[in-house]
One Martini backbone bead per residue (centre of mass of N, CA, C, O) as a GRO file, in nm:
protein
  280
    1MET     BB    1   8.328  21.384  16.039
    2ARG     BB    2   8.268  21.526  15.765
    3THR     BB    3   8.097  21.317  15.628
    4ARG     BB    4   7.838  21.314  15.812
    5GLN     BB    5   7.755  21.608  15.750
    6ILE     BB    6   7.692  21.580  15.441
    7MET     BB    7   7.480  21.312  15.424
    8LEU     BB    8   7.230  21.388  15.600
    9PRO     BB    9   7.076  21.593  15.418
   10VAL     BB   10   7.022  21.402  15.177
   11VAL     BB   11   6.840  21.203  15.321
   12LEU     BB   12   6.626  21.400  15.411
   13LEU     BB   13   6.551  21.504  15.127
   14LEU     BB   14   6.441  21.231  15.009
   15ALA     BB   15   6.220  21.186  15.219
   16ALA     BB   16   6.060  21.453  15.154
   17CYS     BB   17   6.013  21.381  14.821
   18THR     BB   18   5.815  21.152  14.857
   19GLY     BB   19   5.543  21.016  14.686
   20GLU     BB   20   5.285  20.890  14.536
   21LYS     BB   21   5.163  20.654  14.342
   22GLY     BB   22   5.124  20.592  14.026
   23GLU     BB   23   4.989  20.497  13.746
   24PRO     BB   24   4.999  20.274  13.519
   25GLY     BB   25   5.114  20.215  13.225
   26VAL     BB   26   5.108  20.150  12.909
   27SER     BB   27   5.140  19.894  12.713
   28GLY     BB   28   5.348  19.762  12.503
   29LYS     BB   29   5.431  19.663  12.211
   30ASP     BB   30   5.511  19.418  12.015
   31GLY     BB   31   5.769  19.293  11.893
   32LEU     BB   32   5.963  19.192  11.661
   33PRO     BB   33   6.071  18.920  11.515
   34GLY     BB   34   6.323  18.729  11.511
   35LYS     BB   35   6.570  18.583  11.377
   36ASP     BB   36   6.691  18.308  11.263
   37GLY     BB   37   6.872  18.064  11.368
   38LEU     BB   38   7.110  17.858  11.369
   39PRO     BB   39   7.182  17.547  11.296
   40GLY     BB   40   7.222  17.262  11.435
   41THR     BB   41   7.369  16.991  11.517
   42ASP     BB   42   7.400  16.670  11.475
   43GLY     BB   43   7.293  16.393  11.598
   44LYS     BB   44   7.327  16.102  11.724
   45ASP     BB   45   7.304  15.782  11.683
   46GLY     BB   46   7.100  15.548  11.741
   47LEU     BB   47   7.010  15.260  11.855
   48PRO     BB   48   6.953  14.957  11.763
   49GLY     BB   49   6.715  14.760  11.690
   50THR     BB   50   6.536  14.492  11.725
   51ASP     BB   51   6.461  14.205  11.609
   52GLY     BB   52   6.245  14.056  11.422
   53LYS     BB   53   6.017  13.837  11.368
   54ASP     BB   54   5.930  13.566  11.222
   55GLY     BB   55   5.771  13.472  10.968
   56LEU     BB   56   5.545  13.311  10.813
   57PRO     BB   57   5.498  13.046  10.637
   58GLY     BB   58   5.458  12.947  10.343
   59THR     BB   59   5.300  12.801  10.109
   60ASP     BB   60   5.274  12.537   9.928
   61GLY     BB   61   5.360  12.418   9.646
   62LYS     BB   62   5.302  12.283   9.363
   63ASP     BB   63   5.309  12.022   9.182
   64GLY     BB   64   5.481  11.897   8.950
   65LEU     BB   65   5.535  11.762   8.668
   66PRO     BB   66   5.581  11.476   8.531
   67GLY     BB   67   5.812  11.296   8.407
   68LYS     BB   68   5.965  11.122   8.186
   69ASP     BB   69   6.023  10.830   8.068
   70GLY     BB   70   6.255  10.611   8.070
   71GLU     BB   71   6.461  10.403   7.942
   72LYS     BB   72   6.504  10.088   7.869
   73GLY     BB   73   6.658   9.830   7.993
   74ASP     BB   74   6.837   9.564   8.005
   75PRO     BB   75   6.781   9.252   8.040
   76GLY     BB   76   6.828   9.035   8.280
   77THR     BB   77   6.944   8.762   8.435
   78SER     BB   78   6.787   8.443   8.589
   79LYS     BB   79   7.045   8.269   8.563
   80THR     BB   80   7.242   7.969   8.647
   81THR     BB   81   7.550   7.804   8.762
   82VAL     BB   82   7.623   7.465   8.880
   83VAL     BB   83   7.902   7.306   9.056
   84VAL     BB   84   7.954   6.970   9.158
   85HIS     BB   85   8.208   6.836   9.373
   86LEU     BB   86   8.274   6.496   9.400
   87ARG     BB   87   8.404   6.338   9.701
   88ASP     BB   88   8.584   6.156   9.900
   89PHE     BB   89   8.609   6.168  10.237
   90SER     BB   90   8.891   6.014  10.280
   91SER     BB   91   9.065   6.037   9.991
   92GLY     BB   92   8.950   6.263   9.772
   93ALA     BB   93   8.823   6.137   9.542
   94ASP     BB   94   8.695   6.137   9.244
   95ILE     BB   95   8.345   6.095   9.147
   96ALA     BB   96   8.214   5.898   8.909
   97GLY     BB   97   7.876   5.844   8.810
   98ALA     BB   98   7.707   6.032   8.984
   99SER     BB   99   7.416   6.137   9.137
  100VAL     BB  100   7.256   6.468   9.099
  101VAL     BB  101   7.020   6.666   9.295
  102ALA     BB  102   6.797   6.932   9.282
  103GLU     BB  103   6.671   7.157   9.544
  104PRO     BB  104   6.444   7.258   9.384
  105GLY     BB  105   6.295   7.078   9.080
  106GLY     BB  106   6.486   6.807   9.005
  107ALA     BB  107   6.747   6.846   8.892
  108SER     BB  108   6.993   6.658   8.694
  109ALA     BB  109   7.323   6.496   8.732
  110THR     BB  110   7.646   6.375   8.618
  111THR     BB  111   7.945   6.280   8.693
  112ASN     BB  112   8.249   6.305   8.584
  113ALA     BB  113   8.581   6.218   8.575
  114SER     BB  114   8.621   6.482   8.786
  115GLY     BB  115   8.345   6.493   8.972
  116ARG     BB  116   8.141   6.673   8.788
  117ALA     BB  117   7.832   6.854   8.822
  118THR     BB  118   7.626   7.026   8.581
  119PHE     BB  119   7.418   7.324   8.617
  120GLN     BB  120   7.215   7.474   8.380
  121ASP     BB  121   6.985   7.720   8.389
  122LEU     BB  122   6.918   7.809   8.670
  123PRO     BB  123   6.728   7.942   8.877
  124THR     BB  124   6.733   8.162   9.097
  125GLY     BB  125   6.840   8.069   9.437
  126LEU     BB  126   6.770   7.815   9.658
  127TYR     BB  127   6.989   7.528   9.726
  128ARG     BB  128   7.009   7.167   9.722
  129PHE     BB  129   7.229   6.871   9.717
  130THR     BB  130   7.205   6.528   9.600
  131ALA     BB  131   7.424   6.253   9.642
  132LYS     BB  132   7.488   5.936   9.464
  133ALA     BB  133   7.658   5.627   9.569
  134PRO     BB  134   7.839   5.361   9.595
  135SER     BB  135   7.946   5.157   9.809
  136LEU     BB  136   8.223   4.999   9.996
  137VAL     BB  137   8.347   4.659   9.998
  138LEU     BB  138   8.516   4.377  10.121
  139ALA     BB  139   8.538   4.109   9.883
  140GLY     BB  140   8.772   3.948   9.989
  141ASN     BB  141   9.016   4.113   9.769
  142THR     BB  142   8.771   4.317   9.686
  143MET     BB  143   8.646   4.614   9.600
  144THR     BB  144   8.289   4.661   9.633
  145ALA     BB  145   7.995   4.737   9.529
  146SER     BB  146   7.707   4.860   9.697
  147GLU     BB  147   7.524   5.038   9.859
  148THR     BB  148   7.359   5.327   9.855
  149VAL     BB  149   7.475   5.653   9.905
  150ALA     BB  150   7.430   5.975  10.076
  151VAL     BB  151   7.441   6.339  10.018
  152THR     BB  152   7.372   6.668  10.167
  153SER     BB  153   7.357   6.985  10.131
  154ASP     BB  154   7.342   7.290  10.190
  155TRP     BB  155   7.204   7.577  10.165
  156THR     BB  156   7.229   7.772   9.860
  157SER     BB  157   7.320   8.051   9.666
  158ALA     BB  158   7.202   8.146   9.341
  159VAL     BB  159   7.340   8.368   9.117
  160ALA     BB  160   7.307   8.579   8.879
  161GLY     BB  161   7.555   8.523   8.630
  162ALA     BB  162   7.680   8.287   8.801
  163THR     BB  163   7.923   8.050   8.931
  164LEU     BB  164   7.871   7.765   9.127
  165ASP     BB  165   8.148   7.617   9.318
  166PHE     BB  166   8.137   7.302   9.493
  167GLU     BB  167   8.199   7.080   9.763
  168LEU     BB  168   8.131   6.721   9.798
  169ARG     BB  169   8.116   6.470  10.056
  170ILE     BB  170   8.142   6.105  10.059
  171ARG     BB  171   8.061   5.805  10.230
  172ARG     BB  172   8.168   5.478  10.110
  173TYR     BB  173   8.343   5.399  10.369
  174ASP     BB  174   8.469   5.220  10.655
  175VAL     BB  175   8.768   5.258  10.797
  176ASP     BB  176   8.729   5.085  11.067
  177ARG     BB  177   8.661   4.808  10.881
  178LEU     BB  178   8.949   4.831  10.765
  179ASN     BB  179   9.257   4.685  10.656
  180LEU     BB  180   9.488   4.899  10.555
  181THR     BB  181   9.755   4.751  10.575
  182THR     BB  182   9.680   4.512  10.394
  183LEU     BB  183   9.588   4.671  10.140
  184HIS     BB  184   9.908   4.810  10.141
  185THR     BB  185  10.056   4.537  10.089
  186LYS     BB  186  10.298   4.399   9.946
  187ASP     BB  187  10.193   4.097   9.778
  188HIS     BB  188   9.912   4.124   9.839
  189ALA     BB  189   9.598   4.051   9.716
  190THR     BB  190   9.494   4.359   9.769
  191PHE     BB  191   9.743   4.467   9.595
  192GLN     BB  192   9.560   4.649   9.361
  193VAL     BB  193   9.444   4.851   9.120
  194ALA     BB  194   9.137   4.825   9.172
  195ASN     BB  195   9.154   4.918   9.469
  196CYS     BB  196   9.280   5.188   9.428
  197GLN     BB  197   9.047   5.304   9.237
  198ALA     BB  198   8.804   5.264   9.423
  199CYS     BB  199   8.911   5.480   9.639
  200HIS     BB  200   9.109   5.696   9.459
  201GLY     BB  201   9.098   5.664   9.175
  202ALA     BB  202   9.244   5.716   8.863
  203ARG     BB  203   9.355   6.036   8.829
  204LYS     BB  204   9.357   6.118   8.508
  205SER     BB  205   9.114   6.363   8.546
  206GLU     BB  206   9.234   6.554   8.721
  207LEU     BB  207   9.230   6.880   8.870
  208SER     BB  208   9.334   7.208   8.887
  209ARG     BB  209   9.328   7.546   8.966
  210ASP     BB  210   9.557   7.540   8.741
  211PRO     BB  211   9.541   7.472   8.409
  212ALA     BB  212   9.866   7.500   8.357
  213LYS     BB  213   9.877   7.277   8.613
  214PRO     BB  214   9.883   6.968   8.616
  215PRO     BB  215   9.859   6.700   8.772
  216PHE     BB  216  10.056   6.436   8.812
  217HIS     BB  217   9.856   6.198   8.712
  218SER     BB  218   9.772   6.374   8.430
  219LEU     BB  219  10.026   6.354   8.294
  220GLY     BB  220  10.023   6.256   7.974
  221ALA     BB  221   9.734   6.148   7.875
  222THR     BB  222   9.819   6.168   7.539
  223THR     BB  223  10.156   6.069   7.568
  224GLY     BB  224  10.237   5.841   7.783
  225GLY     BB  225  10.253   5.914   8.071
  226HIS     BB  226  10.146   5.890   8.384
  227ALA     BB  227   9.851   5.797   8.282
  228SER     BB  228   9.975   5.507   8.158
  229VAL     BB  229  10.015   5.415   8.444
  230ASN     BB  230   9.999   5.242   8.724
  231CYS     BB  231   9.999   5.244   9.059
  232VAL     BB  232  10.216   5.004   9.133
  233PHE     BB  233  10.451   5.107   8.965
  234CYS     BB  234  10.515   5.347   9.168
  235HIS     BB  235  10.358   5.211   9.426
  236GLY     BB  236  10.530   4.952   9.549
  237THR     BB  237  10.520   5.106   9.834
  238VAL     BB  238  10.304   5.109  10.136
  239ASP     BB  239  10.319   5.315  10.431
  240LEU     BB  240  10.078   5.402  10.688
  241ALA     BB  241  10.233   5.495  10.921
  242GLY     BB  242  10.086   5.780  11.056
  243GLN     BB  243   9.915   5.890  10.781
  244PHE     BB  244   9.600   5.842  10.748
  245GLY     BB  245   9.481   6.026  10.975
  246ASN     BB  246   9.581   6.299  10.793
  247ARG     BB  247   9.580   6.250  10.481
  248SER     BB  248   9.868   6.210  10.374
  249GLY     BB  249  10.082   6.221  10.069
  250ALA     BB  250  10.385   6.213  10.143
  251THR     BB  251  10.445   5.909  10.166
  252PHE     BB  252  10.369   5.825   9.879
  253ARG     BB  253  10.589   5.994   9.740
  254LYS     BB  254  10.839   5.872   9.894
  255GLN     BB  255  10.755   5.557   9.797
  256VAL     BB  256  10.858   5.587   9.533
  257ASP     BB  257  11.017   5.413   9.276
  258ILE     BB  258  11.271   5.565   9.130
  259ALA     BB  259  11.431   5.351   8.970
  260LYS     BB  260  11.170   5.231   8.826
  261ALA     BB  261  11.014   5.499   8.749
  262CYS     BB  262  11.157   5.778   8.704
  263LEU     BB  263  11.437   5.685   8.558
  264LEU     BB  264  11.311   5.558   8.305
  265CYS     BB  265  11.261   5.863   8.187
  266HIS     BB  266  11.421   6.046   8.409
  267THR     BB  267  11.759   6.034   8.389
  268LYS     BB  268  11.809   6.335   8.558
  269TYR     BB  269  11.691   6.270   8.811
  270PRO     BB  270  11.639   6.571   8.999
  271THR     BB  271  11.772   6.794   8.801
  272SER     BB  272  11.571   6.670   8.578
  273PHE     BB  273  11.264   6.631   8.352
  274CYS     BB  274  11.367   6.499   8.125
  275VAL     BB  275  11.301   6.332   7.802
  276GLY     BB  276  11.504   6.162   7.637
  277ALA     BB  277  11.619   6.377   7.399
  278GLN     BB  278  11.623   6.616   7.612
  279CYS     BB  279  11.894   6.490   7.762
  280GLN     BB  280  12.127   6.558   7.539
   0.00000   0.00000   0.00000
């Protein structure tokens, strides 16, 4: 109650002293500029920009100067050698003395004792070879030369600087028209050296693939060995039963008369092939 009595006169006194508004005062002058603030901290790095597009290709450079000519190489050879080995179709014997002609060009050669015709210095290229030899017929008891027969090889390539050696077989007689059993029967009139060599060749000049190992028939050609005896001396009996069809020489070897032929010179055969004084 005391408080309300004291505050009422103050309020009334303030209300009674309020006057009219005065005119606004004159604006104050601008103050002086403040000092510079401290520098702020560095901002974070921005994100990397996107890759730029590829530039346009540059223009082609000019051609360089031509290089110097190289040195001339050694001239190569354009020649070749061809050896045609002519053999009988049925017996496989080497055929000597036959004419062989190369096509194209017409170069010719004659087969030697081992049945080989050699063509040297032929231009390289494709060739085929035609061989001609007399056919054989049985006239009485003797195989006799008759009409000429021929055989032609396939086309083959002759390469520069190399030797081409191939085999060609010719049919000189018709096996089906010959009585082979009679021809090879001991003591028959047809069982003679001339007939053996007509079909099978002399065999004394035959060669093997290994020059260091001569074939059986040409052994001792210059020393009186195998080549000095005739066919029927060793092959005193020839039985063709079941053998000629497959052209096997096994039967011929087995039918050699060992007592008469081999042991005459090779006294210690088959344990040794020594001859004469070598066996002492």
